[in-house]
Every structure is written in structure tokens, then in C-alpha cells.
C-alpha positions, 0 to 999 in steps of 0.5 A: 181681357180682349182688346175691346172698348167700352163706348158711351151710349150718349156721346160716344166717348171711349173707355178701357174694357177694364173700366168699372164705373158704368157711366160716362164721365162726360154725359153720365149716360151708360157705357156699353161694350164695343159691338162684336161683328166676328164670332161663332157659337162654340161647337159641342153640347150646351149641356156640358158648357156654361153660357160664357164658354158657349158664346165666348167669342161675343165677350171680352174675357180671355180666361173663364173661371167656371167655379163662379158659375151656378149653371145659369142660362139655357132656360126653356122657351115654352110655346103656348098655342092655347094662349096664342089662339085666345089672343089671335096671333100666330105664335107666342113663346115664354122664355122662362127665366125663373129657371135660373139658379136664383129664380130670375134673369138677373143671374145671367148679368150677375155671373158676368159682373162677378167674372169681371170683378174677379178678373180685376182682383176685387174682393168685394161686390155689391148691389142696390136692389129690392128683389131679384138682383139682391138675391142673385148678387148675394148668392153669386158673391158669396159663392165666389168668396167676395165680401158682399154688400146689398143695399135695399130701401128701408120699406122693403117687404119682410118677405124679401129680406130673408131670401137675401140674408140666407146667403150671408151678404151684408144686407143694409136697409137704407133710409133715403131717396132710393133713386139716388142710392144707385148713384151713391153706391157707385161713389161708395164703390170707388172709395171702398173698392166695392164692385157694384153689379147694379141693374144696368152696369156694362157687364150685366148688360153683356150677360143679358145678351145670352138670352137672345143667343139661346132663343136663336138656337131654340128657334133654329135661328128663325127669330120672332117678329117681336120680343116683349121685355118687362122693363125697369132700369133698362139693362135687360132690354138693352142686352137682349137687343144687342144680342140679336144685333150681334148674331145678325152682324156675324151672319147667324140670323137674317133679321133682328126682332122688334122690341116691345118695352112693357111697363106697369101703368103705375110706374111707366117713365119710359113709356111716358117719354115714348108717348111724349116723343121726348129724348129725356125721360122724367122721374115719376113722382107718384108711383104704385104698382103690384109689379114691384120689380119694375117699379123704377121711377127714374130708370138709369138706362131710360134714355138709352132704351128710348133711343134704341126703341125709336131707332129699331122700330119698336114700341113702348106700352103700359098695362094696369095692375088688373091686366097684370093679375089676369095675365098671371092667372092665364100663365099659371094655367099654362104651367108657368107661375111668374111674378107680377112684373113677369106677366106684364109682357103677356098683358102687353101683347093682349093690349097691343093686339086689341089696339091693332098693333100686333097682327094675326101673322105675328110671332111673339116671345115674352121674357118671363123674368122671375118666379111667382114664388118671389112675391106670394102676396099676389095670391091675395089678388086671385080668387083661389079655391080649395076643398075639404072632405073626409077620406071615406066620402072622397069618391062621392064628393068628386062625383057630386061636385065636379 
């Protein structure tokens, strides 16, 4: 490992780069990798490189084991002039993270957690998750030859279990407070030598920087005005923001986009804290939303997200389930079928434009975190149609009905 430090985002206490515990022993805030101020993109064809190789200067690894990779990253940045015109803004892009190996953005962070666990000699990894991260860690963990443990809530929908179980992980449904399970897993990990690659752990956040790096390259280093991130635990938005900040520090871009933390109105603890202008988020006691992937009542990086949004001139917003479903259909008509939480950014852009926050001249990039095939129950919220006719009547049927 390179000679870097981990720094507490709350009190600033420093830790070794080899530290596995992702939280400060003094204030319990998340640890973050030391800021990189000197680096460059590796020359060559990105189609023949992993994200760890191409952006190696920005990470702590001395050696990279590419056998741990599933060729994650380098996902499309899709422009939509039709949606931009409809909303009334200059440009809108969709960073389609559903094109990662297990269909979500989680694969970026999982790869980095797996690399760190491997470099330290761990034989067991785990995660606390009800969806995308569970699938991702199950896949990468077994590929790496680790004994893999996935803890889920006891009420997890049945359709979410088998996509985890297929990889052969030790899948355990836990009866109890799901919010406490994150912290309990870290203690279990210490006692049983399991490296938990949970939602906002240090190396997972480092992996999320690569989405920012790619967007800079895809836009020829002309960065958007705003990046909109559907936010749960807070690791993804922290990582993407850090990526832009580091590219600016090394001189690859001349400014950092402002960030929009987008949540579902049915569970929006970070938004609530932003509106109340407080420093510490409060747990949401009664919560319900179709955007299950961001239904986190007490996000472990919530305080740090609040600090970052305020410090960088960003904003938080929350949208209803009805607005999310409308956005899902609009994105599908552009060829992008995303899970409900991935449609929160588009719903947020529409809301913020109507409120006058976003301007006609703005360029916005929405992070599409996962595939719509992850949650097919959302089909029930749409008025979807199909038709039937006999083959000999097909031409007449088309002529009479369309």
C-alpha cells in the first residue's frame, strides 16, 4: 500500500491506510482516504484497462490483482435532448451504472473493497444490504475465492433473495433493527475476521470516484453544472464528489460541479436535516417509498453528506413516489429502464427546474444507479399495454389500430 492516511471526516483524527474499521474510534464519523493532489490518467486504451489501472495514481494500491475484476466501470453517459427540451434546460445526461457487471454502481466500490481485503490477507468478506450491494459483494466475493456473508433484513422481498443466493454466498436473514445491523456487522467482522464492504466504508467510497473520472473524460473535461445522485447511506455521493475535487486538484478540470442530493420523500433524513439547517441528521421513524434502495432511515454518512453539500454550494431535495414513477416511464421511453431509486434524480431535476433553482442554461448529469430489472414489481404502477391478434389478421389489425 502507498504511504497514505485515512482521515476522520468529523474530527480529523488520522489512521493507517491499512485500517479496516471504516469509522473513527473517537467520534464515530466515517473515515476517508487522504486527498490526492498529484496524479494523472494512465495513457492507453481504456478498453484494455481496468478502472484501477487507468486511474491508479488516485488510489493507495501498490499492486493490482486484475483477476478480482469483472470489468466494471466505463459505463455510458447518455445525453437526452428530448428530455432536456421538455424540462427546459440546456443539457441532461444519464450516467447509466446499470451497465456494470451486476447491474448497479455498487460494483465499483465492491472491487476496491475486495482489493483491500485481498491485499491484507483476508479470507472472508461480507455486506449488510437488501439489494444491489448484496448482489455485488456476493458475486465479487465468490469470484475472489472468499467465504462471503450477506446479512439482509427478515422482510426482504423474495425476488431479491435468489439473485444473491445464486452466487453461493452465506445469505442470512436477520430479525431485528436493520439500522443497527450495519454497526453490529462491523463488530462481528472484528471478532471473526470478516471484512465488511458496507455502504460507505472507506474503500467503497474510493471506488465511486471512478464514475466522476469517467464523466470528465466522456465530456472532454467540460464538467456539468450539477451532478444529481440518489442518496441512501451517502457513500456514492461522497465518492463522486471527491473524484471531481481530486481531478481539479491535479489540474485536469477547472471547476467542480455542484451536487444535488436527491432522496425519496417517504424516507429523506438528509433532506430533512438540510431543510432544518442542522449539523446532525435524525432517524426517520416512519418511512415508506417505492425507492427501496435509498430507503435508509439513518444513513451512516448522513452527517458528512450534509457537511459536503453545504460547503460546496449544493442542495438537497426530495420527490414523491408518484414523481418517481413518472420519471421511470420517461427514462424508459429514452431507452433506459432504471429501478425506482435511479429515477429519483430525473424527478428531482424536474422539481428543481419548476422551483426556479435550475436554469435554462444549466447542464445536469443524473446518476442512474441500477437496472429496472432489479425491481420488477414497479411494473404494477404503470399502465402498460399489449395486444393480441391472429397472424392472418395482423396487417389489418395494424392498419385499423395504429
